[in-house]
KEFI-254363 format. One record per residue (C-alpha): residue in one letter; z, y, x. Coordinates in steps of 0.05 Angstrom, whole numbers, padded with zeros to 5 digits, always signed. Each point is the difference from the previous one (the first is absolute). Example, Ala and Ser with C-alpha at 12.3 -4.5 7.8 and 13.67 -1.06 7.14 Angstrom:
BEGIN
A+00156-00090+00246/S-00013+00069+00027/
This chain:
BEGIN
M+02932+01361+01508/S+00073-00029-00013/D+00068+00024-00036/F+00020+00068+00002/L+00070+00015+00049/P+00070-00003-00035/V+00014+00060-00040/S+00069-00037-00027/M+00056-00033+00033/E-00027-00066-00042/E-00066+00014+00029/L+00029+00002+00073/E+00040-00058-00010/A-00043-00053-00030/V-00040+00004+00068/G+00068-00016+00032/I+00020+00072+00030/H+00070+00030-00019/R-00007+00066+00048/P-00070+00029+00013/D-00017+00025+00062/F-00023+00068-00031/V+00011+00027-00070/Y-00073+00049-00013/I+00010+00056-00040/T-00061+00034-00026/G-00010+00060-00056/D-00057-00037-00025/A-00007-00062-00052/Y-00010-00062+00049/V-00075-00021+00002/D-00020-00046+00048/H-00065+00021+00024/P-00023+00028+00072/S-00018+00064-00030/F+00075+00009+00000/G+00048+00011+00063/V+00058-00037-00032/A-00037-00058-00007/I-00033+00001+00072/I+00066+00006+00043/S+00032-00044-00054/R-00054-00059+00015/V-00003+00015+00077/L+00078-00001+00000/A+00005-00066-00041/A-00060-00031+00051/K+00051+00019+00061/G+00041-00046-00037/Y+00052+00056-00027/S+00022-00002-00070/V-00018+00060-00044/A+00034+00007-00068/I-00039+00065-00043/L+00043+00049-00034/P-00054+00041-00045/Q+00020+00067-00031/P+00073-00013+00005/N+00046+00042-00049/W+00028+00047+00048/R+00052+00034-00057/T+00045-00058+00016/N+00014-00046+00055/E-00018-00076-00034/D-00074-00005+00017/F+00008+00018+00070/M+00060-00057+00009/R-00051-00048-00031/F-00011-00045+00068/G+00061+00032+00027/R+00003+00022+00081/P-00068-00026+00031/K+00023-00048+00072/L-00049+00055+00034/G-00012+00070-00041/F-00036+00038-00062/L-00064+00021-00001/V-00014+00065-00039/T-00068+00022-00021/A-00021+00052-00053/G-00053-00037-00018/N-00065+00007+00006/I-00010+00080-00009/D+00055+00048+00003/S+00051+00005-00048/M-00015+00063-00013/V-00074+00011-00010/A+00011-00064-00049/H+00048+00039-00037/Y-00033+00070-00002/T-00071+00029-00005/A-00025+00049+00044/A+00029+00055-00045/K+00068-00028+00000/K+00005-00027-00071/K+00026-00071-00007/R-00050-00059-00009/S+00011-00040-00068/D-00035-00068+00038/D+00013-00037+00060/A-00062-00040+00021/Y+00052-00043+00045/S+00047-00020-00053/A-00001-00050-00051/G-00029+00023-00064/N-00022+00071+00044/K+00072+00023-00021/A+00029+00061+00037/G+00068+00003+00024/K+00010-00062+00033/R+00022+00025+00064/P+00034+00064+00022/D-00028+00065+00036/R+00006-00006+00070/A+00005-00073-00017/V+00010-00030+00085/I+00053+00055+00000/V+00043-00024-00057/Y-00010-00073+00010/C+00026+00008+00078/K+00059+00037-00026/K+00013-00052-00055/I-00003-00055+00053/R+00046+00038+00051/E+00049+00013-00061/I+00011-00080-00009/Y-00020-00030+00058/G+00020+00049+00052/D-00029-00010+00071/V-00052-00055-00015/P-00074+00018+00035/I-00045+00034-00045/L-00067+00013+00016/I-00046+00043-00033/G-00077+00002-00009/G-00059+00011-00039/L-00033+00058-00015/E+00059+00050-00023/A+00030-00015+00066/S-00056+00005+00038/L-00016+00070-00022/R+00056+00025+00007/R+00027-00027+00070/F-00002+00064+00024/A+00034+00071-00035/H-00056+00018-00042/Y-00018+00045-00054/D+00025-00021-00079/Y-00039+00024-00049/W+00039-00015-00064/D+00064+00032+00046/D-00048+00053+00029/A+00043-00007+00063/V-00005-00035+00061/R+00040-00066+00001/P+00029-00037+00058/S-00022-00071+00017/I+00010-00050-00055/L+00035-00043+00062/V+00056+00057-00003/D+00006+00010-00080/S-00004-00078-00012/G+00054-00025+00053/A-00056-00059+00021/D+00000-00025+00065/I-00069-00004+00018/L-00065+00023-00037/M-00062-00039+00008/F-00062+00044+00000/G-00069-00019-00005/M-00034-00074-00018/G+00068-00046+00020/E-00021-00068+00012/H+00016+00007+00073/S+00062+00045-00009/I+00034-00043-00060/I-00008-00064+00040/E+00028+00030+00069/L+00061+00028-00040/A+00022-00068-00037/D-00004-00029+00073/R+00041+00047+00027/L+00049-00011-00059/R-00003-00073-00009/D+00018+00003+00084/G+00063+00038-00017/V-00018+00067+00025/P+00032+00053-00031/V-00052+00048-00039/S+00034+00057+00028/E-00025-00028+00066/I-00077-00017-00017/T-00026+00065+00024/D-00072-00021+00036/V-00029-00024-00061/R-00089+00026-00005/G-00008+00027-00066/T+00078+00016-00013/C+00047+00063-00002/Y+00076+00005+00004/L+00052+00057+00009/T+00042+00007+00073/T+00045+00049+00028/P-00037+00052+00047/D+00023-00027+00066/K-00022-00063-00013/T-00074+00020-00020/P-00057-00040+00045/F-00039+00038+00045/G-00071+00027+00004/C-00001+00011-00077/A-00046+00057-00029/E+00052+00044-00036/C-00012+00031-00068/P+00037+00062-00017/S+00069-00019-00032/F+00020-00007-00078/A+00033+00067+00006/Q-00061+00036+00024/V-00047-00032-00043/S+00043+00017-00053/E+00005+00075+00023/K-00064+00021+00021/K-00077-00023-00026/E-00028+00001+00078/S+00050-00057+00021/Y-00019-00041-00067/A-00075+00013+00016/K+00014-00020+00075/A+00036-00062-00023/C-00059-00026-00030/R-00044+00006+00041/I+00044-00032+00053/Q+00016-00058-00039/Y-00074-00014-00022/D-00020+00005+00071/Q+00044-00060+00021/Q-00017-00051-00059/D-00050-00035+00039/E+00025-00067+00025/V-00043+00003+00066/S+00013+00074+00028/G+00067+00014-00055/K+00059+00020+00035/R+00078-00006-00028/V+00017+00057-00046/I+00069+00037-00006/Q+00027+00046-00044/R+00078+00027+00002/H+00032-00004-00070/G+00060+00034+00015/D+00050-00052+00039/K-00054-00045+00004/M-00069-00016+00029/L-00052-00029-00043/V-00044-00050+00041/Q-00064-00021-00023/N-00028-00069+00044/E-00083+00005+00021/P-00036-00032-00065/A+00001-00069+00001/I-00062-00037+00027/S-00050-00017-00061/L-00008-00071-00023/T-00060-00036+00039/Q-00054-00035-00052/E+00034-00069+00010/E+00075+00034-00017/M-00035+00044-00063/D-00036-00066-00025/A+00066-00035-00001/V+00027+00053-00038/Y-00045-00003-00053/A+00002-00079+00004/L+00072-00010-00022/P+00014-00021-00069/Y+00009+00057-00041/A+00003-00017-00089/R-00053+00059+00008/T+00040+00023-00068/Y+00061+00036-00030/H+00066-00045-00003/P-00014-00030-00073/M+00070+00028-00015/Y-00047+00063-00022/E-00038-00038-00042/K+00038+00020-00066/E-00004+00069+00018/G-00078-00001+00005/G-00004-00012+00072/V-00002+00054+00063/P-00068+00045-00005/A-00001+00011+00081/I-00034-00072+00009/L-00058+00011-00046/E-00031+00046+00048/V+00006-00047+00054/R+00006-00072-00031/F-00074-00014+00021/S-00001+00042+00063/I+00002-00013+00062/T+00020+00034+00060/H-00046-00010+00066/N+00030+00061+00048/R+00056+00044+00002/G+00005+00073+00046/C-00054+00062-00016/F-00024+00038+00047/G-00030+00049-00043/F+00072+00031-00001/C-00008+00054-00054/N+00064+00050+00007/F+00027-00013-00076/C+00003-00075+00006/S+00064-00038+00040/I-00044-00063+00028/A-00005+00042+00076/L+00082-00008-00013/H+00006-00063-00022/Q-00052-00055+00000/G-00029+00045+00058/R-00073+00012+00026/K-00019-00056+00036/I-00039-00055-00040/T+00015-00061-00002/T-00033-00065-00040/R-00002-00060-00027/S-00038-00054+00030/E-00062-00022-00051/E+00029-00068-00015/S+00057+00030-00023/V-00028+00044-00054/L-00040-00050-00020/Q+00051-00050-00007/E+00033+00049-00042/A-00051+00010-00047/K-00003-00067-00013/L+00075-00006-00011/L-00018+00056-00055/T-00062-00037-00035/E+00054-00063-00018/L+00052+00052-00042/P-00005-00017-00065/D-00027+00070-00023/F-00044+00015+00052/K-00063+00022-00042/G-00051+00001+00065/Y+00019+00064+00018/I+00024+00016+00073/H+00029+00082-00010/D+00007+00023+00062/V-00017-00024+00081/G+00039+00063+00035/G+00060+00030+00019/P+00019+00075+00028/T-00080+00009+00006/A-00046-00051-00029/N-00050-00005+00052/F+00041+00006+00068/R-00005-00061+00033/H+00009+00010+00073/P+00022+00059+00052/S-00031+00059-00010/C-00018+00004+00072/E+00006-00035+00070/K+00052+00038+00036/Q+00063-00017-00053/A+00013-00066+00019/A+00023+00031+00080/N+00010+00080-00021/G+00027-00008-00076/L-00028+00046-00044/C-00010+00075+00010/K+00059+00050-00018/G-00014+00065-00034/R-00079-00027-00016/K-00030-00036-00058/C-00054-00054-00003/L-00030+00022-00052/A+00002+00074-00020/P-00019+00061+00006/T-00063-00048+00024/P+00004-00074+00027/C+00021-00009+00076/K-00051-00016+00051/N+00034-00053+00024/L+00000-00034-00070/T-00017-00071-00009/V-00039-00010-00065/D-00016-00058-00030/H+00010-00037-00066/K-00039-00072+00022/D+00066-00043+00004/Y+00025+00036-00071/L-00065-00017-00028/R-00005-00069+00029/L+00069-00010-00034/L-00026+00026-00069/R-00061-00046+00004/K+00045-00059+00012/L+00050+00015-00058/R-00062+00006-00049/E-00017-00065+00016/I+00062-00032-00019/P-00006-00047-00063/K+00035+00032-00059/V-00007+00070+00024/K-00050+00038-00040/R+00011+00078+00034/V+00040+00021+00054/F+00018+00076-00016/I+00026+00054+00054/R+00050+00045-00034/S+00056+00018+00058/G-00041+00059+00032/I-00060+00004+00033/R-00012+00054+00059/Y-00060+00032-00018/D-00010+00044+00066/Y+00006-00070+00041/L-00050-00030-00038/M-00047+00058+00007/A+00017-00006+00074/D-00032-00068-00002/K-00071-00005+00017/D-00008-00065-00028/E-00010+00005-00080/S+00009-00071-00013/F+00077+00007-00019/F-00010+00059-00039/R-00068-00034-00044/E+00053-00060-00014/L+00053+00042-00011/V-00040+00036-00067/R-00041-00075-00012/H+00065-00047+00002/H+00068+00039+00002/V+00008+00059-00055/S+00028-00016-00067/G-00035+00059-00031/Q+00035+00053+00032/L+00015+00010+00085/K+00063+00039+00011/V-00007+00048+00062/A+00047+00054+00020/P-00039+00065+00015/E+00065+00036-00014/H-00024+00077+00004/C-00061+00035+00007/A+00024+00052+00047/P+00001-00003+00078/A+00063+00042+00010/V+00036-00053-00049/L-00038-00064+00027/D+00016+00023+00071/A+00083+00006-00023/M-00012-00071-00038/G-00032-00027+00070/K-00058-00027-00043/P-00080+00009+00010/H-00039+00064-00029/I-00030-00008-00059/E-00069-00001+00022/T+00005-00073+00019/Y+00028-00024-00070/K-00073+00036-00029/K-00031-00048+00054/F+00036-00061-00024/Q-00006+00021-00075/K-00072+00009+00002/R-00019-00066+00034/F+00049-00030-00049/Y-00038+00015-00060/E-00066-00008+00036/L+00022-00073+00009/T+00039-00012-00066/K-00071+00028-00034/G-00042-00042+00054/M+00028-00065-00023/G-00003+00016-00074/M+00078+00014-00008/E+00041+00035-00033/Q+00061+00018+00040/Y+00046+00065+00017/L+00042+00034+00055/V+00070+00010-00027/P+00020+00065+00049/Y+00072+00002+00013/L+00025+00077+00005/M+00051+00031+00018/S+00031+00078-00025/S+00050+00039+00039/H-00001-00024+00066/P+00030+00039+00060/G-00060+00041+00015/S-00027+00002-00068/T-00002+00084-00022/I-00020+00010-00077/R-00068+00010+00033/D-00002-00063+00018/A+00011-00026-00059/I-00056+00039-00041/A-00050-00030+00061/L+00024-00073-00013/A-00006+00023-00083/C-00075+00028+00025/F-00018-00070+00032/L+00022-00046-00051/K-00040+00044-00053/E-00062-00004+00046/E+00007-00071+00010/G+00010-00014-00070/I+00073-00026+00012/R+00054-00003-00052/P+00054-00030+00021/E+00052-00021-00052/Q+00063-00002+00045/V+00009+00024+00063/Q+00060-00005+00053/D+00037+00068+00012/F+00026-00010+00077/Y+00069-00029+00005/P+00046+00013+00050/T+00027-00075+00020/P+00043-00015+00066/G-00023+00001+00062/T-00072+00026-00002/I-00040+00053+00037/S-00017+00036-00056/T+00079+00003-00029/C+00011+00027+00066/M-00057+00056-00018/F+00040+00015-00068/Y+00058+00004+00020/T-00012+00040+00066/G-00062+00039-00023/L-00028-00020+00072/D-00047-00047+00035/P+00043-00046+00040/Y-00058-00012+00051/T-00025+00072+00004/M+00069+00038-00020/Q-00046+00046-00036/P+00030+00032-00077/I-00042-00049-00055/Y+00001+00029-00068/V+00035-00045-00049/P-00003+00006-00078/R+00071-00009-00021/T+00016+00031-00064/A-00005-00037-00066/K-00050+00048-00031/E-00038-00004+00063/K-00007-00073-00009/A-00017+00006-00063/E-00055+00046+00014/Q-00035-00048+00055/R+00012-00066-00049/A-00041+00042-00050/M-00050+00017+00037/L-00018-00069+00014/Q-00006-00019-00075/Y-00038+00072-00021/F-00037-00036-00055/K+00074-00012-00039/P+00000+00060-00051/E+00070-00003+00005/N-00004+00024+00069/D-00035+00066-00022/A+00063+00043+00007/V+00020-00025+00067/I-00069-00008+00033/R-00029+00074-00032/A+00070+00033+00024/A-00011-00035+00067/L-00077+00023+00005/I+00020+00075-00015/K+00056+00005+00055/A-00042-00038+00054/G-00058+00051-00016/R-00048-00054-00028/R-00021+00027-00067/D-00068-00023+00018/L+00033-00069-00019/I+00015+00017-00073/G-00064+00007-00046/N-00054-00037-00030/G-00046-00009+00068/P-00012-00074+00028/H+00051+00011+00063/C+00056+00037-00047/L+00059-00050-00004/I+00024+00028-00064/P-00035+00039-00069/A+00008+00070-00001/V+00046-00004-00061/P+00050-00046-00014/P-00007-00068-00034/A-00017-00002-00080/N+00069-00026-00010/A+00028+00066+00029/K+00049+00030-00050/N-00033+00071-00004/P-00056-00009-00060/H-00038+00052+00044/D+00004-00046+00054/K-00014-00053-00035/H-00067+00030-00025/L-00027+00026+00061/A+00021-00074+00038/K-00051-00020-00059/Q-00055+00036+00014/N+00012-00014+00081/A-00008-00077-00024/A-00068+00018-00034/K-00032+00038+00060/G+00015-00060+00045/G+00063+00025+00031/S+00014-00080+00017/R+00063-00015+00047/S-00055-00053+00028/G-00061+00037+00011/C-00018-00026+00069/A-00039-00063+00005/T+00039-00059+00029/Q-00029-00051+00042/N+00059-00041-00002/A+00035-00031-00067/P+00004+00014-00066/K+00069+00028-00017/K+00036-00070-00018/A-00029-00032+00060/V+00024+00044+00059/K+00070+00005-00022/S+00052+00005+00059/A+00040-00060+00000/E+00070+00032+00018/K+00030-00004+00073/S+00066-00032-00029/S+00043+00049+00018/R+00048-00055+00007/S-00036-00013+00066/P-00031+00065+00030/Q+00037-00030+00071/K-00067-00046+00005/R-00047+00036-00034/G-00063-00047-00011/G+00037-00057+00034/R+00028-00064-00032/N+00072-00005-00004/T+00007-00039+00063/G+00075+00003+00025/S+00008+00065-00010/R-00157+00109-00051/
């Protein structure tokens, strides 16, 4: 570990630097930990000899903070932080959040809406033509013309709106070093047009040949079919082996996305995670109570990147990519030993994961030469016949971690793909997962039960989850343990009708699952599901897909997932009647709500009937539960702060 990078001119000059190579502006508080993109990129630059000054959460209402370090030698780096600033600020219902885990004291309001755009415009206002390079999740997922949920309209590429020179998408270690070297060598930023993993704007006459062309910004703004076609083209070219350059016209400019950056080799990835991170937030935040986002990752280890699970509502395929890259066992073990030496380590490693914890190698042997298949998924609706299923490497790693002195337990919290696990004929990992790596509750993501909805999500059908659930509890009981599954569930995803929501409620009752919190679908920038939400089309079939849009229907679908709460009675009753499902209203064990309103109804006659109903056994929990007691099966909130990477840790971006 080492000191933090400079956050003030005094700290910069204390290390003998009067003008930094780069000033790095971020919408997050400064946390020097490898789960934060700013920490990785700044440390990678520093390791190559570049000086970097960190400017976290500058006051965008004045010029003062932006002038703290003066004009950098090579340029400004700009990011909104680990997540999109609009997602950080607003719920799926577009209500303003009152907290922000990426800010000191969990306080909201320390960054602007559309932070990348605001920061870049302020830099241009003060410094004119200084090079500006943007990156991070907000920039990466908004690199093409995109539907913006908060405007309810299509916005142009963030390169157009921000006025930046170059946009870095995906995991940027290779890109940033190549860009820095070119700028250091005196190449004008306008002439840097061939770096993989970057986008730039040019005039149409300078557009490179051999590109995949998307419908223009004007076309996707006017015609939803064009938007859906553009979405498919963009996703089909995001493979580092087979992907082409992608272009999209924006008025008199052409947006050019170069091929995705080549993934880090294992040696390179080991080197990145071995850099001298302070592994916590900057001490200047101590007086405000620190930065809450560190709590989830302080004693967690990232062992992989990428996800071939490729869920349609997840941003990983467009950002990190579907190719799996991993750190060596030695690298992970060294980090674990480092954690044991931290003064507040209590013996527990909270996670050994990544976007999907139990992926440790590519999904098939063909990828090295051909890349990942376009328009196909490795696991859904059923596993591909070419899928390589093997947990041996991951299991060996976990066993070695458990043997480290001072380590009491090693947990897995960042998301297990149970469909991949169930495809493994060797049950060794499953058994050891249950025995050693579950901290009372294991979070998994069936998301829904209706086949049409799961197809729209790009998820396996519910039968796979049922098999997994059954075996999980068999193993748990056989080992004399009390552990429970916590299912992630999503309401109102494209494809979900009210009948599908009712089917999910019936499934939950049948399985004895009572989620205390559920996630409404959140149309975040760039995902396939967001394309479905906006266009009403599946971009891979161009067939219409049902989209629940109104606040009333969203409330109905959400309430269905919590049918057992008396306060949802009125909404559910009306929805069931409208859907022709009066059979689910009554006192039978299959019914979702009682025949009459609950005892707190305003009408005295209804109160009397409700008491009679309760005396006759018209209970909401009339079905036997094989799972957990209510208090033990809480569905942990799928943080709508990070719906862009559902189920995975925020490794630079479930």
